[in-house]
N, CA, C and O atoms as CSV, one atom per row, in Angstrom:
chain,resi,resn,atom,element,x,y,z
A,1,MET,N,N,0.823,-1.202,0.000
A,1,MET,CA,C,0.000,0.000,0.000
A,1,MET,C,C,0.863,1.261,0.000
A,1,MET,O,O,0.539,2.243,-0.667
A,2,LYS,N,N,1.985,1.223,0.768
A,2,LYS,CA,C,2.859,2.386,0.800
A,2,LYS,C,C,3.508,2.626,-0.555
A,2,LYS,O,O,3.767,3.769,-0.931
A,3,GLY,N,N,3.768,1.554,-1.283
A,3,GLY,CA,C,4.344,1.699,-2.613
A,3,GLY,C,C,3.392,2.417,-3.550
A,3,GLY,O,O,3.815,3.249,-4.353
A,4,THR,N,N,2.121,2.104,-3.454
A,4,THR,CA,C,1.115,2.764,-4.286
A,4,THR,C,C,1.042,4.249,-3.954
A,4,THR,O,O,0.902,5.083,-4.848
A,5,PHE,N,N,1.135,4.576,-2.674
A,5,PHE,CA,C,1.132,5.988,-2.266
A,5,PHE,C,C,2.272,6.746,-2.928
A,5,PHE,O,O,2.058,7.815,-3.499
A,6,TRP,N,N,3.489,6.196,-2.854
A,6,TRP,CA,C,4.649,6.876,-3.431
A,6,TRP,C,C,4.554,6.937,-4.948
A,6,TRP,O,O,4.965,7.927,-5.554
A,7,ALA,N,N,4.020,5.894,-5.567
A,7,ALA,CA,C,3.865,5.915,-7.027
A,7,ALA,C,C,2.859,6.986,-7.439
A,7,ALA,O,O,3.080,7.690,-8.425
A,8,LEU,N,N,1.765,7.119,-6.706
A,8,LEU,CA,C,0.774,8.150,-7.033
A,8,LEU,C,C,1.319,9.551,-6.769
A,8,LEU,O,O,0.992,10.486,-7.500
A,9,CYS,N,N,2.145,9.708,-5.737
A,9,CYS,CA,C,2.813,11.001,-5.509
A,9,CYS,C,C,3.709,11.328,-6.692
A,9,CYS,O,O,3.755,12.473,-7.143
A,10,SER,N,N,4.422,10.327,-7.195
A,10,SER,CA,C,5.276,10.531,-8.366
A,10,SER,C,C,4.454,10.952,-9.573
A,10,SER,O,O,4.855,11.839,-10.327
A,11,VAL,N,N,3.302,10.315,-9.757
A,11,VAL,CA,C,2.421,10.651,-10.879
A,11,VAL,C,C,1.942,12.095,-10.773
A,11,VAL,O,O,1.952,12.824,-11.765
A,12,LEU,N,N,1.529,12.509,-9.597
A,12,LEU,CA,C,1.055,13.891,-9.417
A,12,LEU,C,C,2.178,14.900,-9.653
A,12,LEU,O,O,1.973,15.930,-10.294
A,13,LEU,N,N,3.359,14.596,-9.134
A,13,LEU,CA,C,4.482,15.514,-9.305
A,13,LEU,C,C,4.933,15.619,-10.752
A,13,LEU,O,O,5.205,16.716,-11.240
A,14,VAL,N,N,5.013,14.487,-11.444
A,14,VAL,CA,C,5.472,14.522,-12.830
A,14,VAL,C,C,4.421,15.194,-13.717
A,14,VAL,O,O,4.775,15.856,-14.693
A,15,SER,N,N,3.161,15.035,-13.398
A,15,SER,CA,C,2.108,15.708,-14.164
A,15,SER,C,C,2.195,17.217,-13.989
A,15,SER,O,O,2.124,17.968,-14.962
A,16,ALA,N,N,2.347,17.658,-12.743
A,16,ALA,CA,C,2.489,19.088,-12.480
A,16,ALA,C,C,3.755,19.625,-13.157
A,16,ALA,O,O,3.751,20.728,-13.705
A,17,ALA,N,N,4.825,18.847,-13.118
A,17,ALA,CA,C,6.081,19.272,-13.746
A,17,ALA,C,C,5.907,19.448,-15.250
A,17,ALA,O,O,6.406,20.416,-15.822
A,18,GLN,N,N,5.209,18.527,-15.889
A,18,GLN,CA,C,4.981,18.635,-17.330
A,18,GLN,C,C,4.186,19.891,-17.672
A,18,GLN,O,O,4.498,20.585,-18.640
A,19,LEU,N,N,3.174,20.177,-16.886
A,19,LEU,CA,C,2.362,21.368,-17.126
A,19,LEU,C,C,3.170,22.641,-16.897
A,19,LEU,O,O,3.054,23.598,-17.663
A,20,LEU,N,N,3.989,22.655,-15.847
A,20,LEU,CA,C,4.827,23.820,-15.575
A,20,LEU,C,C,5.864,24.033,-16.672
A,20,LEU,O,O,6.116,25.168,-17.076
A,21,LEU,N,N,6.462,22.953,-17.152
A,21,LEU,CA,C,7.470,23.086,-18.200
A,21,LEU,C,C,6.857,23.563,-19.508
A,21,LEU,O,O,7.483,24.325,-20.244
A,22,ARG,N,N,5.650,23.128,-19.802
A,22,ARG,CA,C,4.975,23.626,-21.005
A,22,ARG,C,C,4.728,25.123,-20.888
A,22,ARG,O,O,4.939,25.880,-21.836
A,23,SER,N,N,4.281,25.531,-19.721
A,23,SER,CA,C,4.034,26.952,-19.482
A,23,SER,C,C,5.330,27.757,-19.602
A,23,SER,O,O,5.344,28.841,-20.185
A,24,ALA,N,N,6.408,27.220,-19.048
A,24,ALA,CA,C,7.696,27.913,-19.113
A,24,ALA,C,C,8.181,28.035,-20.548
A,24,ALA,O,O,8.697,29.082,-20.939
A,25,MET,N,N,8.023,26.990,-21.331
A,25,MET,CA,C,8.526,27.019,-22.702
A,25,MET,C,C,7.721,27.968,-23.587
A,25,MET,O,O,8.224,28.450,-24.602
A,26,GLN,N,N,6.491,28.233,-23.209
A,26,GLN,CA,C,5.702,29.210,-23.958
A,26,GLN,C,C,6.104,30.631,-23.593
A,26,GLN,O,O,5.979,31.538,-24.415
A,27,ALA,N,N,6.586,30.835,-22.371
A,27,ALA,CA,C,6.935,32.180,-21.914
A,27,ALA,C,C,8.391,32.547,-22.219
A,27,ALA,O,O,8.707,33.719,-22.428
A,28,LEU,N,N,9.263,31.558,-22.243
A,28,LEU,CA,C,10.688,31.825,-22.462
A,28,LEU,C,C,11.006,31.886,-23.957
A,28,LEU,O,O,10.237,31.385,-24.777
A,29,PRO,N,N,12.138,32.498,-24.312
A,29,PRO,CA,C,12.557,32.503,-25.722
A,29,PRO,C,C,12.817,31.079,-26.213
A,29,PRO,O,O,13.049,30.182,-25.403
A,30,PRO,N,N,12.782,30.863,-27.520
A,30,PRO,CA,C,12.993,29.510,-28.038
A,30,PRO,C,C,14.407,28.999,-27.723
A,30,PRO,O,O,15.349,29.783,-27.605
A,31,VAL,N,N,14.534,27.703,-27.593
A,31,VAL,CA,C,15.809,27.074,-27.276
A,31,VAL,C,C,16.826,27.311,-28.392
A,31,VAL,O,O,18.031,27.318,-28.139
A,32,SER,N,N,16.356,27.505,-29.612
A,32,SER,CA,C,17.262,27.748,-30.731
A,32,SER,C,C,18.031,29.063,-30.569
A,32,SER,O,O,19.112,29.222,-31.135
A,33,ASP,N,N,17.477,30.000,-29.803
A,33,ASP,CA,C,18.159,31.255,-29.507
A,33,ASP,C,C,18.783,31.133,-28.111
A,33,ASP,O,O,18.248,31.644,-27.126
A,34,VAL,N,N,19.908,30.453,-28.054
A,34,VAL,CA,C,20.524,30.076,-26.780
A,34,VAL,C,C,20.851,31.292,-25.919
A,34,VAL,O,O,20.579,31.294,-24.718
A,35,LEU,N,N,21.428,32.316,-26.520
A,35,LEU,CA,C,21.809,33.489,-25.733
A,35,LEU,C,C,20.604,34.187,-25.109
A,35,LEU,O,O,20.656,34.594,-23.948
A,36,ALA,N,N,19.529,34.326,-25.865
A,36,ALA,CA,C,18.314,34.956,-25.332
A,36,ALA,C,C,17.704,34.098,-24.219
A,36,ALA,O,O,17.201,34.627,-23.228
A,37,LEU,N,N,17.752,32.778,-24.386
A,37,LEU,CA,C,17.212,31.880,-23.365
A,37,LEU,C,C,18.022,31.980,-22.078
A,37,LEU,O,O,17.455,32.097,-20.992
A,38,ILE,N,N,19.344,31.932,-22.199
A,38,ILE,CA,C,20.200,32.037,-21.013
A,38,ILE,C,C,20.003,33.379,-20.330
A,38,ILE,O,O,19.942,33.452,-19.103
A,39,SER,N,N,19.903,34.436,-21.113
A,39,SER,CA,C,19.685,35.770,-20.553
A,39,SER,C,C,18.346,35.841,-19.821
A,39,SER,O,O,18.260,36.423,-18.739
A,40,ALA,N,N,17.312,35.258,-20.400
A,40,ALA,CA,C,15.982,35.279,-19.772
A,40,ALA,C,C,15.995,34.506,-18.458
A,40,ALA,O,O,15.393,34.934,-17.473
A,41,ILE,N,N,16.680,33.375,-18.446
A,41,ILE,CA,C,16.753,32.580,-17.213
A,41,ILE,C,C,17.601,33.310,-16.177
A,41,ILE,O,O,17.235,33.367,-15.003
A,42,TRP,N,N,18.726,33.865,-16.605
A,42,TRP,CA,C,19.634,34.561,-15.688
A,42,TRP,C,C,18.963,35.764,-15.029
A,42,TRP,O,O,19.182,36.032,-13.847
A,43,HIS,N,N,18.150,36.483,-15.790
A,43,HIS,CA,C,17.482,37.675,-15.257
A,43,HIS,C,C,16.111,37.358,-14.663
A,43,HIS,O,O,15.337,38.265,-14.358
A,44,PHE,N,N,15.818,36.083,-14.504
A,44,PHE,CA,C,14.566,35.610,-13.903
A,44,PHE,C,C,13.348,36.270,-14.549
A,44,PHE,O,O,12.516,36.880,-13.877
A,45,SER,N,N,13.274,36.130,-15.865
A,45,SER,CA,C,12.151,36.710,-16.594
A,45,SER,C,C,10.923,35.805,-16.497
A,45,SER,O,O,10.941,34.772,-15.826
A,46,SER,N,N,9.877,36.212,-17.170
A,46,SER,CA,C,8.635,35.443,-17.180
A,46,SER,C,C,8.898,34.021,-17.674
A,46,SER,O,O,9.478,33.833,-18.743
A,47,GLY,N,N,8.491,33.061,-16.931
A,47,GLY,CA,C,8.678,31.660,-17.306
A,47,GLY,C,C,9.804,30.977,-16.565
A,47,GLY,O,O,9.841,29.748,-16.497
A,48,THR,N,N,10.727,31.747,-16.006
A,48,THR,CA,C,11.861,31.142,-15.300
A,48,THR,C,C,11.399,30.406,-14.047
A,48,THR,O,O,11.884,29.313,-13.752
A,49,GLY,N,N,10.472,30.997,-13.317
A,49,GLY,CA,C,9.950,30.338,-12.112
A,49,GLY,C,C,9.266,29.024,-12.437
A,49,GLY,O,O,9.452,28.028,-11.739
A,50,ALA,N,N,8.473,29.025,-13.500
A,50,ALA,CA,C,7.798,27.785,-13.911
A,50,ALA,C,C,8.815,26.737,-14.339
A,50,ALA,O,O,8.640,25.551,-14.058
A,51,LEU,N,N,9.879,27.168,-15.018
A,51,LEU,CA,C,10.925,26.239,-15.435
A,51,LEU,C,C,11.598,25.603,-14.225
A,51,LEU,O,O,11.778,24.386,-14.178
A,52,LEU,N,N,11.969,26.423,-13.250
A,52,LEU,CA,C,12.629,25.902,-12.056
A,52,LEU,C,C,11.702,25.002,-11.242
A,52,LEU,O,O,12.126,23.961,-10.740
A,53,LEU,N,N,10.448,25.402,-11.112
A,53,LEU,CA,C,9.483,24.554,-10.388
A,53,LEU,C,C,9.231,23.244,-11.123
A,53,LEU,O,O,9.105,22.194,-10.491
A,54,GLY,N,N,9.156,23.293,-12.440
A,54,GLY,CA,C,8.951,22.072,-13.218
A,54,GLY,C,C,10.117,21.111,-13.082
A,54,GLY,O,O,9.919,19.908,-12.912
A,55,LEU,N,N,11.333,21.636,-13.158
A,55,LEU,CA,C,12.506,20.771,-12.992
A,55,LEU,C,C,12.582,20.210,-11.573
A,55,LEU,O,O,12.949,19.051,-11.379
A,56,THR,N,N,12.237,21.026,-10.594
A,56,THR,CA,C,12.202,20.554,-9.212
A,56,THR,C,C,11.139,19.470,-9.041
A,56,THR,O,O,11.346,18.496,-8.317
A,57,GLY,N,N,10.010,19.647,-9.709
A,57,GLY,CA,C,8.958,18.630,-9.656
A,57,GLY,C,C,9.423,17.295,-10.220
A,57,GLY,O,O,9.094,16.239,-9.681
A,58,TYR,N,N,10.193,17.346,-11.311
A,58,TYR,CA,C,10.734,16.108,-11.871
A,58,TYR,C,C,11.686,15.426,-10.902
A,58,TYR,O,O,11.650,14.204,-10.755
A,59,VAL,N,N,12.535,16.198,-10.242
A,59,VAL,CA,C,13.482,15.620,-9.275
A,59,VAL,C,C,12.719,15.000,-8.099
A,59,VAL,O,O,13.029,13.889,-7.669
A,60,ALA,N,N,11.727,15.719,-7.586
A,60,ALA,CA,C,10.921,15.183,-6.482
A,60,ALA,C,C,10.162,13.941,-6.923
A,60,ALA,O,O,10.000,13.000,-6.146
A,61,SER,N,N,9.699,13.937,-8.161
A,61,SER,CA,C,8.999,12.772,-8.694
A,61,SER,C,C,9.926,11.550,-8.741
A,61,SER,O,O,9.513,10.431,-8.437
A,62,MET,N,N,11.172,11.785,-9.125
A,62,MET,CA,C,12.129,10.665,-9.152
A,62,MET,C,C,12.372,10.119,-7.754
A,62,MET,O,O,12.537,8.912,-7.579
A,63,GLY,N,N,12.396,11.001,-6.753
A,63,GLY,CA,C,12.534,10.540,-5.369
A,63,GLY,C,C,11.361,9.676,-4.949
A,63,GLY,O,O,11.546,8.632,-4.324
A,64,CYS,N,N,10.171,10.101,-5.284
A,64,CYS,CA,C,8.973,9.302,-4.970
A,64,CYS,C,C,8.985,7.981,-5.732
A,64,CYS,O,O,8.600,6.943,-5.192
A,65,TRP,N,N,9.425,8.022,-6.978
A,65,TRP,CA,C,9.511,6.818,-7.810
A,65,TRP,C,C,10.483,5.821,-7.181
A,65,TRP,O,O,10.210,4.622,-7.141
A,66,TYR,N,N,11.611,6.320,-6.693
A,66,TYR,CA,C,12.602,5.478,-6.022
A,66,TYR,C,C,11.973,4.792,-4.809
A,66,TYR,O,O,12.146,3.589,-4.614
A,67,LEU,N,N,11.243,5.559,-3.995
A,67,LEU,CA,C,10.590,4.983,-2.813
A,67,LEU,C,C,9.502,3.985,-3.207
A,67,LEU,O,O,9.317,2.969,-2.537
A,68,ALA,N,N,8.791,4.271,-4.285
A,68,ALA,CA,C,7.735,3.354,-4.741
A,68,ALA,C,C,8.333,2.027,-5.190
A,68,ALA,O,O,7.784,0.967,-4.889
A,69,LEU,N,N,9.449,2.075,-5.905
A,69,LEU,CA,C,10.045,0.841,-6.429
A,69,LEU,C,C,10.629,-0.033,-5.328
A,69,LEU,O,O,10.815,-1.233,-5.528
A,70,HIS,N,N,10.915,0.543,-4.186
A,70,HIS,CA,C,11.378,-0.258,-3.055
A,70,HIS,C,C,10.223,-0.955,-2.347
A,70,HIS,O,O,10.443,-1.834,-1.514
A,71,ARG,N,N,9.008,-0.569,-2.671
A,71,ARG,CA,C,7.853,-1.096,-1.944
A,71,ARG,C,C,6.844,-1.839,-2.806
A,71,ARG,O,O,5.891,-2.415,-2.280
A,72,MET,N,N,7.037,-1.835,-4.118
A,72,MET,CA,C,6.095,-2.553,-4.983
A,72,MET,C,C,6.799,-3.029,-6.245
A,72,MET,O,O,7.893,-2.572,-6.575
A,73,ALA,N,N,6.157,-3.944,-6.936
A,73,ALA,CA,C,6.727,-4.512,-8.154
A,73,ALA,C,C,6.769,-3.462,-9.259
A,73,ALA,O,O,5.879,-2.619,-9.366
A,74,LEU,N,N,7.808,-3.527,-10.072
A,74,LEU,CA,C,7.971,-2.587,-11.180
A,74,LEU,C,C,6.786,-2.657,-12.135
A,74,LEU,O,O,6.343,-1.627,-12.645
A,75,SER,N,N,6.272,-3.851,-12.383
A,75,SER,CA,C,5.160,-3.998,-13.330
A,75,SER,C,C,3.929,-3.211,-12.881
A,75,SER,O,O,3.223,-2.635,-13.709
A,76,LYS,N,N,3.674,-3.185,-11.590
A,76,LYS,CA,C,2.518,-2.435,-11.093
A,76,LYS,C,C,2.827,-0.938,-11.009
A,76,LYS,O,O,1.986,-0.111,-11.359
A,77,ALA,N,N,4.009,-0.596,-10.552
A,77,ALA,CA,C,4.377,0.815,-10.434
A,77,ALA,C,C,4.395,1.482,-11.799
A,77,ALA,O,O,3.919,2.608,-11.949
A,78,TYR,N,N,4.939,0.797,-12.790
A,78,TYR,CA,C,5.045,1.389,-14.119
A,78,TYR,C,C,3.669,1.630,-14.732
A,78,TYR,O,O,3.468,2.600,-15.463
A,79,ALA,N,N,2.730,0.745,-14.432
A,79,ALA,CA,C,1.367,0.933,-14.937
A,79,ALA,C,C,0.749,2.206,-14.369
A,79,ALA,O,O,-0.003,2.895,-15.059
A,80,LEU,N,N,1.062,2.517,-13.123
A,80,LEU,CA,C,0.501,3.727,-12.515
A,80,LEU,C,C,1.039,5.001,-13.167
A,80,LEU,O,O,0.359,6.027,-13.172
A,81,LEU,N,N,2.250,4.942,-13.713
A,81,LEU,CA,C,2.804,6.124,-14.375
A,81,LEU,C,C,1.948,6.581,-15.548
A,81,LEU,O,O,1.933,7.765,-15.885
A,82,SER,N,N,1.243,5.656,-16.166
A,82,SER,CA,C,0.414,6.029,-17.315
A,82,SER,C,C,-0.740,6.952,-16.908
A,82,SER,O,O,-1.324,7.629,-17.755
A,83,LEU,N,N,-1.064,6.979,-15.625
A,83,LEU,CA,C,-2.120,7.887,-15.159
A,83,LEU,C,C,-1.722,9.346,-15.361
A,83,LEU,O,O,-2.583,10.223,-15.430
A,84,SER,N,N,-0.441,9.602,-15.454
A,84,SER,CA,C,0.033,10.963,-15.711
A,84,SER,C,C,-0.492,11.486,-17.039
A,84,SER,O,O,-0.829,12.665,-17.153
A,85,TYR,N,N,-0.566,10.620,-18.043
A,85,TYR,CA,C,-1.086,11.049,-19.344
A,85,TYR,C,C,-2.523,11.550,-19.213
A,85,TYR,O,O,-2.905,12.532,-19.849
A,86,ILE,N,N,-3.306,10.876,-18.393
A,86,ILE,CA,C,-4.694,11.273,-18.186
A,86,ILE,C,C,-4.763,12.632,-17.491
A,86,ILE,O,O,-5.530,13.508,-17.892
A,87,LEU,N,N,-3.954,12.796,-16.447
A,87,LEU,CA,C,-3.973,14.056,-15.702
A,87,LEU,C,C,-3.542,15.236,-16.570
A,87,LEU,O,O,-4.173,16.292,-16.537
A,88,VAL,N,N,-2.487,15.065,-17.335
A,88,VAL,CA,C,-2.003,16.153,-18.180
A,88,VAL,C,C,-3.013,16.468,-19.281
A,88,VAL,O,O,-3.265,17.635,-19.581
A,89,TRP,N,N,-3.586,15.433,-19.879
A,89,TRP,CA,C,-4.588,15.627,-20.934
A,89,TRP,C,C,-5.786,16.404,-20.386
A,89,TRP,O,O,-6.236,17.378,-20.990
A,90,GLY,N,N,-6.295,15.960,-19.234
A,90,GLY,CA,C,-7.447,16.619,-18.634
A,90,GLY,C,C,-7.143,18.044,-18.210
A,90,GLY,O,O,-7.957,18.944,-18.419
A,91,ALA,N,N,-5.980,18.255,-17.618
A,91,ALA,CA,C,-5.611,19.602,-17.172
A,91,ALA,C,C,-5.443,20.538,-18.359
A,91,ALA,O,O,-5.845,21.700,-18.290
A,92,ALA,N,N,-4.859,20.052,-19.443
A,92,ALA,CA,C,-4.656,20.904,-20.625
A,92,ALA,C,C,-5.989,21.317,-21.245
A,92,ALA,O,O,-6.087,22.375,-21.867
A,93,ILE,N,N,-7.001,20.492,-21.076
A,93,ILE,CA,C,-8.326,20.836,-21.596
A,93,ILE,C,C,-9.047,21.794,-20.650
A,93,ILE,O,O,-9.705,22.732,-21.099
A,94,LEU,N,N,-8.925,21.563,-19.347
A,94,LEU,CA,C,-9.709,22.314,-18.372
A,94,LEU,C,C,-9.079,23.640,-17.939
A,94,LEU,O,O,-9.797,24.575,-17.586
A,95,LEU,N,N,-7.759,23.730,-17.962
A,95,LEU,CA,C,-7.117,24.957,-17.485
A,95,LEU,C,C,-7.365,26.111,-18.449
A,95,LEU,O,O,-7.225,25.946,-19.661
A,96,PRO,N,N,-7.728,27.267,-17.926
A,96,PRO,CA,C,-7.969,28.416,-18.803
A,96,PRO,C,C,-6.666,28.896,-19.441
A,96,PRO,O,O,-5.609,28.888,-18.810
A,97,GLY,N,N,-6.763,29.304,-20.679
A,97,GLY,CA,C,-5.614,29.828,-21.393
A,97,GLY,C,C,-4.789,28.794,-22.132
A,97,GLY,O,O,-3.886,29.153,-22.889
A,98,TRP,N,N,-5.074,27.537,-21.932
A,98,TRP,CA,C,-4.279,26.495,-22.591
A,98,TRP,C,C,-4.824,26.167,-23.967
A,98,TRP,O,O,-4.084,25.721,-24.845
A,99,GLU,N,N,-6.097,26.382,-24.153
A,99,GLU,CA,C,-6.757,26.233,-25.453
A,99,GLU,C,C,-6.584,24.855,-26.096
A,99,GLU,O,O,-6.570,24.730,-27.321
A,100,GLU,N,N,-6.455,23.839,-25.269
A,100,GLU,CA,C,-6.445,22.472,-25.803
A,100,GLU,C,C,-7.894,22.060,-26.017
A,100,GLU,O,O,-8.769,22.392,-25.216
A,101,ARG,N,N,-8.133,21.355,-27.071
A,101,ARG,CA,C,-9.506,20.960,-27.396
A,101,ARG,C,C,-9.746,19.507,-27.031
A,101,ARG,O,O,-8.874,18.648,-27.166
A,102,PHE,N,N,-10.968,19.264,-26.563
A,102,PHE,CA,C,-11.381,17.895,-26.275
A,102,PHE,C,C,-11.480,17.124,-27.584
A,102,PHE,O,O,-11.935,17.653,-28.598
A,103,SER,N,N,-11.050,15.870,-27.547
A,103,SER,CA,C,-11.243,15.009,-28.718
A,103,SER,C,C,-11.721,13.642,-28.247
A,103,SER,O,O,-11.329,13.152,-27.188
A,104,TRP,N,N,-12.564,13.052,-29.052
A,104,TRP,CA,C,-13.065,11.718,-28.725
A,104,TRP,C,C,-11.947,10.691,-28.816
A,104,TRP,O,O,-11.940,9.710,-28.071
A,105,HIS,N,N,-11.005,10.911,-29.723
A,105,HIS,CA,C,-9.856,9.993,-29.830
A,105,HIS,C,C,-9.057,10.006,-28.527
A,105,HIS,O,O,-8.613,8.961,-28.051
A,106,GLY,N,N,-8.881,11.191,-27.960
A,106,GLY,CA,C,-8.182,11.312,-26.679
A,106,GLY,C,C,-8.922,10.597,-25.570
A,106,GLY,O,O,-8.309,9.935,-24.733
A,107,LEU,N,N,-10.249,10.727,-25.560
A,107,LEU,CA,C,-11.050,10.060,-24.541
A,107,LEU,C,C,-10.960,8.541,-24.680
A,107,LEU,O,O,-10.908,7.829,-23.677
A,108,VAL,N,N,-10.941,8.047,-25.905
A,108,VAL,CA,C,-10.776,6.604,-26.129
A,108,VAL,C,C,-9.415,6.160,-25.598
A,108,VAL,O,O,-9.304,5.107,-24.970
A,109,GLY,N,N,-8.375,6.966,-25.849
A,109,GLY,CA,C,-7.044,6.660,-25.321
A,109,GLY,C,C,-7.041,6.615,-23.803
A,109,GLY,O,O,-6.421,5.733,-23.210
A,110,VAL,N,N,-7.726,7.554,-23.170
A,110,VAL,CA,C,-7.844,7.566,-21.716
A,110,VAL,C,C,-8.540,6.294,-21.238
A,110,VAL,O,O,-8.134,5.693,-20.243
A,111,GLY,N,N,-9.583,5.892,-21.947
A,111,GLY,CA,C,-10.281,4.653,-21.591
A,111,GLY,C,C,-9.361,3.444,-21.664
A,111,GLY,O,O,-9.398,2.580,-20.788
A,112,PHE,N,N,-8.538,3.378,-22.700
A,112,PHE,CA,C,-7.591,2.266,-22.811
A,112,PHE,C,C,-6.553,2.284,-21.690
A,112,PHE,O,O,-6.169,1.232,-21.179
A,113,ILE,N,N,-6.104,3.462,-21.312
A,113,ILE,CA,C,-5.149,3.563,-20.199
A,113,ILE,C,C,-5.790,3.050,-18.916
A,113,ILE,O,O,-5.181,2.269,-18.184
A,114,ILE,N,N,-7.007,3.484,-18.644
A,114,ILE,CA,C,-7.713,3.042,-17.432
A,114,ILE,C,C,-7.928,1.535,-17.465
A,114,ILE,O,O,-7.732,0.851,-16.460
A,115,LEU,N,N,-8.329,1.023,-18.613
A,115,LEU,CA,C,-8.530,-0.416,-18.757
A,115,LEU,C,C,-7.233,-1.179,-18.499
A,115,LEU,O,O,-7.241,-2.202,-17.815
A,116,GLY,N,N,-6.128,-0.688,-19.040
A,116,GLY,CA,C,-4.845,-1.345,-18.830
A,116,GLY,C,C,-4.430,-1.355,-17.373
A,116,GLY,O,O,-3.946,-2.371,-16.874
A,117,VAL,N,N,-4.612,-0.237,-16.683
A,117,VAL,CA,C,-4.262,-0.179,-15.261
A,117,VAL,C,C,-5.143,-1.128,-14.468
A,117,VAL,O,O,-4.658,-1.801,-13.557
A,118,LEU,N,N,-6.429,-1.196,-14.796
A,118,LEU,CA,C,-7.324,-2.115,-14.094
A,118,LEU,C,C,-6.929,-3.567,-14.317
A,118,LEU,O,O,-6.956,-4.369,-13.384
A,119,VAL,N,N,-6.564,-3.908,-15.540
A,119,VAL,CA,C,-6.147,-5.285,-15.834
A,119,VAL,C,C,-4.933,-5.662,-14.990
A,119,VAL,O,O,-4.842,-6.787,-14.499
A,120,ILE,N,N,-4.009,-4.734,-14.824
A,120,ILE,CA,C,-2.800,-5.033,-14.062
A,120,ILE,C,C,-3.088,-5.088,-12.559
A,120,ILE,O,O,-2.484,-5.890,-11.847
A,121,PHE,N,N,-3.990,-4.257,-12.077
A,121,PHE,CA,C,-4.234,-4.177,-10.636
A,121,PHE,C,C,-5.357,-5.068,-10.112
A,121,PHE,O,O,-5.432,-5.300,-8.906
A,122,LEU,N,N,-6.227,-5.571,-10.978
A,122,LEU,CA,C,-7.283,-6.447,-10.476
A,122,LEU,C,C,-6.672,-7.755,-9.992
A,122,LEU,O,O,-5.687,-8.226,-10.560
A,123,PRO,N,N,-7.248,-8.346,-8.948
A,123,PRO,CA,C,-6.704,-9.605,-8.434
A,123,PRO,C,C,-6.765,-10.701,-9.504
A,123,PRO,O,O,-7.720,-10.797,-10.274
A,124,ARG,N,N,-5.724,-11.512,-9.521
A,124,ARG,CA,C,-5.658,-12.613,-10.484
A,124,ARG,C,C,-6.188,-13.887,-9.851
A,124,ARG,O,O,-6.042,-14.117,-8.650
A,125,THR,N,N,-6.798,-14.697,-10.675
A,125,THR,CA,C,-7.183,-16.031,-10.240
A,125,THR,C,C,-6.435,-17.023,-11.122
A,125,THR,O,O,-6.255,-16.794,-12.318
A,126,SER,N,N,-6.007,-18.110,-10.528
A,126,SER,CA,C,-5.282,-19.098,-11.332
A,126,SER,C,C,-6.273,-19.874,-12.181
A,126,SER,O,O,-7.446,-19.995,-11.829
A,127,ARG,N,N,-5.792,-20.399,-13.307
A,127,ARG,CA,C,-6.681,-21.078,-14.264
A,127,ARG,C,C,-7.308,-22.341,-13.694
A,127,ARG,O,O,-8.473,-22.634,-13.963
A,128,GLY,N,N,-6.549,-23.082,-12.914
A,128,GLY,CA,C,-7.070,-24.357,-12.413
A,128,GLY,C,C,-7.896,-24.210,-11.150
A,128,GLY,O,O,-8.539,-25.169,-10.725
A,129,ALA,N,N,-7.895,-23.063,-10.554
A,129,ALA,CA,C,-8.617,-22.882,-9.294
A,129,ALA,C,C,-10.119,-22.787,-9.538
A,129,ALA,O,O,-10.581,-22.237,-10.537
A,130,LYS,N,N,-10.858,-23.346,-8.587
A,130,LYS,CA,C,-12.317,-23.268,-8.677
A,130,LYS,C,C,-12.774,-21.928,-8.143
A,130,LYS,O,O,-12.157,-21.354,-7.246
A,131,SER,N,N,-13.860,-21.442,-8.705
A,131,SER,CA,C,-14.400,-20.178,-8.229
A,131,SER,C,C,-15.037,-20.399,-6.865
A,131,SER,O,O,-15.385,-21.533,-6.539
A,132,PRO,N,N,-15.202,-19.360,-6.059
A,132,PRO,CA,C,-15.773,-19.488,-4.715
A,132,PRO,C,C,-17.188,-20.053,-4.718
A,132,PRO,O,O,-17.633,-20.587,-3.702
A,133,ARG,N,N,-17.905,-19.949,-5.835
A,133,ARG,CA,C,-19.291,-20.426,-5.886
A,133,ARG,C,C,-19.362,-21.927,-6.035
A,133,ARG,O,O,-20.394,-22.518,-5.715
A,134,GLU,N,N,-18.313,-22.567,-6.504
A,134,GLU,CA,C,-18.401,-24.002,-6.771
A,134,GLU,C,C,-18.172,-24.833,-5.553
A,134,GLU,O,O,-18.216,-26.061,-5.626
């Protein structure tokens, strides 16, 4: 149970980090203009705070991921990481100013992610075992 807690903390942190980094990259000069980017970061211009918070979120997420892997199987922990795609997709649609559009294809993808996580986390029964009703 503690492993699931740390894995979900990692998912929340990495999702927030992705959103912050997207926001930072929209506010900062393009990476192709290296001098302008370095100058903007050095002078703490618009977007620098989001960049630093996003990178910090990734580092904190890795710490949570490390703790999760010490407490649960990689196969289950890795499945939980896919929940980040759902959170980022939903946040990009719901947050004002992001102008992401809802798509049915995206919703189908979310459904497949949820289905996959459920398949991995639902209790398994062995093939030769009798059901409790028999």
